[in-house]
C-alpha positions, -999 to +999 in steps of 0.1 A: +285+212+599+277+196+633+309+207+650+307+242+634+272+246+648+283+234+682+312+260+683+288+287+672+260+279+697+281+265+725+257+235+728+245+205+708+209+201+695+209+163+698+176+158+680+187+179+650+220+160+649+202+126+650+179+136+621+208+150+601+229+119+606+200+097+597+194+117+565+230+114+556+231+077+562+199+073+541+215+093+512+246+071+514+225+039+515+203+050+486+234+058+466+249+023+474+216+007+464+215+026+431+249+012+423+237-023+431+206-019+409+225-010+377+221-041+355+240-046+323+226-055+289+223-092+284+248-111+264+239-115+226+229-152+231+206-143+260+185-116+244+153-135+239+127-146+264+096-167+262+064-147+260+030-157+275+015-156+239+038-184+229+062-163+209+096-147+218+102-114+234+134-096+222+157-074+243+153-037+234+172-015+258+180-007+294+153+013+311+153+031+345+127+036+371+128+051+407+124+028+436+116+040+471+136+018+495+139+017+533+168+042+530+153+065+505+149+068+467+172+047+445+172+041+408+168+007+391+182+003+356+174-031+340+168-048+306+135-044+288+121-070+265+093-066+240+072-092+221+067-081+185+037-104+182+015-093+212+034-061+220+037-071+257+068-058+275+088-077+302+112-067+329+125-100+344+146-082+370+114-065+384+100-100+390+132-112+406+134-082+429+096-082+437+091-047+424+069-056+394+044-029+387+054-009+418+078+018+427+081+007+463+107-019+475+096-050+494+109-035+526+089-003+522+057-022+512+061-043+543+062-011+564+032+003+546+012-028+552+020-027+589+012+010+594-018+008+571-034-019+592-023-008+626-029+030+627-061+048+633-062+057+596-041+054+564-031+091+569-018+082+604+002+054+587+017+079+563+028+101+593+043+072+611+064+063+581+077+099+579+084+102+616+099+068+622+115+059+589+120+092+573+101+081+542+077+103+522+047+085+508+011+096+501-019+085+521-034+069+490-002+049+485-004+035+521-040+025+515-033+009+481-004-011+493-020-022+526-051-034+507-030-052+480-011-071+506-042-078+526-059-091+494-029-114+487-032-128+522-069-133+518-063-151+485-038-174+502-064-181+529-090-191+503-065-215+488-060-231+522-098-233+527-101-251+494-074-276+503-091-282+537-124-289+520-107-312+496-090-329+525-056-321+511-041-301+539-010-316+554-015-335+586-001-314+615+016-336+640+024-328+675+014-336+711-022-339+722-038-306+734-057-307+767-085-282+757-091-263+725-117-236+722-135-221+692-154-189+697-176-169+672-193-135+671-203-108+647-199-070+646-209-043+621-185-022+600-196+011+584-196+008+546-201+031+516-237+035+504-234+012+474-225-018+497-259-016+514-282-015+484-314-035+492-303-042+528-326-032+557-310-021+590-325-014+624-361-002+627-367-007+590-342+019+579-316+014+552-286-005+565-254+015+571-231-013+580-221-048+569-217-077+593-182-090+599-182-126+613-152-132+634-138-163+651-109-173+672-091-204+683-071-208+715-060-235+739-059-241+777-036-264+796-042-255+832-064-238+858-052-214+885-050-220+922-087-212+926-097-235+898-104-208+871-093-217+836-062-200+822-058-193+785-024-203+771-003-173+764+000-163+727-022-192+717-050-172+702-054-169+664-082-150+645-102-153+613-128-128+601-145-115+570-176-099+556-192-130+542-222-154+547-222-178+576-218-207+552-185-193+539-173-182+573-179-217+587-153-231+563-129-204+571-131-211+609-130-249+603-098-245+583-082-224+611-092-250+638-079-278+617-046-259+612-043-255+649-047-292+656-084-296+664-081-334+659-054-335+686-075-318+712-087-341+740-115-318+749-131-295+723-153-265+732-174-241+711-184-209+729-208-183+716-238-162+724-273-175+716-272-168+678-286-197+659-260-194+631-232-201+656-247-234+667-254-244+631-217-240+624-208-259+656-231-288+646-218-289+610-181-284+614-174-292+651-195-322+659-189-337+693-176-305+708-189-292+741-212-262+733-214-234+759-236-203+757-218-172+771-230-168+807-230-130+805-251-131+774-276-154+790-278-132+821-284-102+798-316-120+786-329-120+822-321-083+826-338-074+793-369-093+804-368-077+839-368-043+823-400-052+805-417-065+836-406-037+859-398-007+837-401+019+865-393-001+896-355-006+899-356-026+932-382-050+918-362-054+886-331-064+906-350-088+928-366-105+898-332-110+882-316-121+914-342-149+919-340-162+883-302-158+880-298-183+908-315-208+885-294-198+855-261-199+873-270-231+889-277-248+855-313-254+865-326-244+831-357-265+832-369-247+864-361-214+848-381-222+817-410-234+838-409-202+858-410-180+826-439-199+811-459-197+843-453-160+844-464-157+808-497-174+817-503-147+843-491-117+824-510-115+791-494-082+778-460-098+780-469-133+773-453-134+738-418-120+749-419-143+779-426-174+758-398-162+734-373-161+763-385-195+776-378-209+741-344-193+741-334-210+774-350-243+765-332-244+732-299-239+749-305-260+780-275-283+775-253-253+766-261-237+800-250-264+825-226-239+840-218-258+873-208-288+851-186-267+829-169-249+858-163-282+876-144-293+844-123-261+846-137-246+814-144-211+803-181-201+804-177-166+789-168-153+755-145-125+766-118-135+741-140-131+710-156-100+724-122-084+729-113-095+694-143-076+680-127-045+694-090-051+688-092-068+654-121-049+639-132-019+660-099-001+666-091+000+629-123-002+609-150+014+631-135+049+637-156+080+633-161+090+597-149+057+582-168+041+554-154+010+536-160-010+505-164-047+513-133-054+492-112-029+511-125-039+545-119-076+539-083-069+528-075-049+559-093-075+581-072-103+566-041-083+572-050-076+608-060-112+615-027-124+601-006-099+621-025-104+654-023-142+649+015-139+647+017-150+610+026-118+592+064-125+593+058-161+580+038-146+551+065-122+543+092-149+544+071-171+521+070-142+496+108-144+493+108-182+486 
């Protein structure tokens, strides 16, 4: 057909030929797989199996079902067993091939999980499978499989967390780590209406989002020629979930423990001024150096300046410049004193000024920026802020999206696993 078309047209449509060859190869591959998947009836002495009810299941017949594989649709024909006591059927071959209760092969499910977690939507994932692999699946199938695999990953993480809390995780050996960081933050994810029942959002309105707590762990072994810290390449791993801070703290602790927190010579916890972050740091990472993100602290000054000089931009900038010198210089006591003095002379803004003074006073030791920089440490939370966008925002916060908590957590677990470089390990473990 190809050469005939070339003779007729006088030219070769390479793209059409590529697709035609791929289709032919897929058909041949699917036919070969179908032959491999034709199982014979068991021998007479092997026609009973143990049943979960405690009785025996008897072989009845060979049954067929379609399986969508990486090269197209194939047919699986395998023995069927039925328990006469509880009427539960069994397909042992389905378990062996990892196709129990599904019509998608492991290879296709792996693809569906990837495109379902990486694309801008599940429908985009469906289109990618069609374009890149020549496979026809529904949008709902991509969603269902991606969430199933994400939920399985999340269940495995919970098992690891339980082991960590029971002090039964294997001790991870290895060389000492110069500096290890833990960072935390939170971001909102839009959810369906039922997930916000009884929750109040901004300005007293009904909440439309649920908070995802996200953390990352990374290492640092050097500084550059100018003395700025350099994050170790490919050292960042992520954890995240829609869950209370108490549960998230255990998740983040388990990840840090897995990464070798005990082997770090210098341990650092970085975050904004949120109290829940420092509560976690005190509980699970005692002894670590705690640092408030410098940009976040500066933003507090800008917010206060906007209240003091709402219509005078030059005055606002001058006020920030004066007080930022104290902040950047780690002279937090002087900054607190200046804010409190200003509160005494500015009755209308006394309350917010006292609130800001308390914020800086509470975080005094976390804002010794010259000391931290002299030690070659990061003083900003750029890594976790980027994670809020790459791990959560690019996939779960697109226009028109509304998630269930269950579905969001499944995709979050899947994305964290992939972006942490563990998805291949997970898939290999499924084969064991």
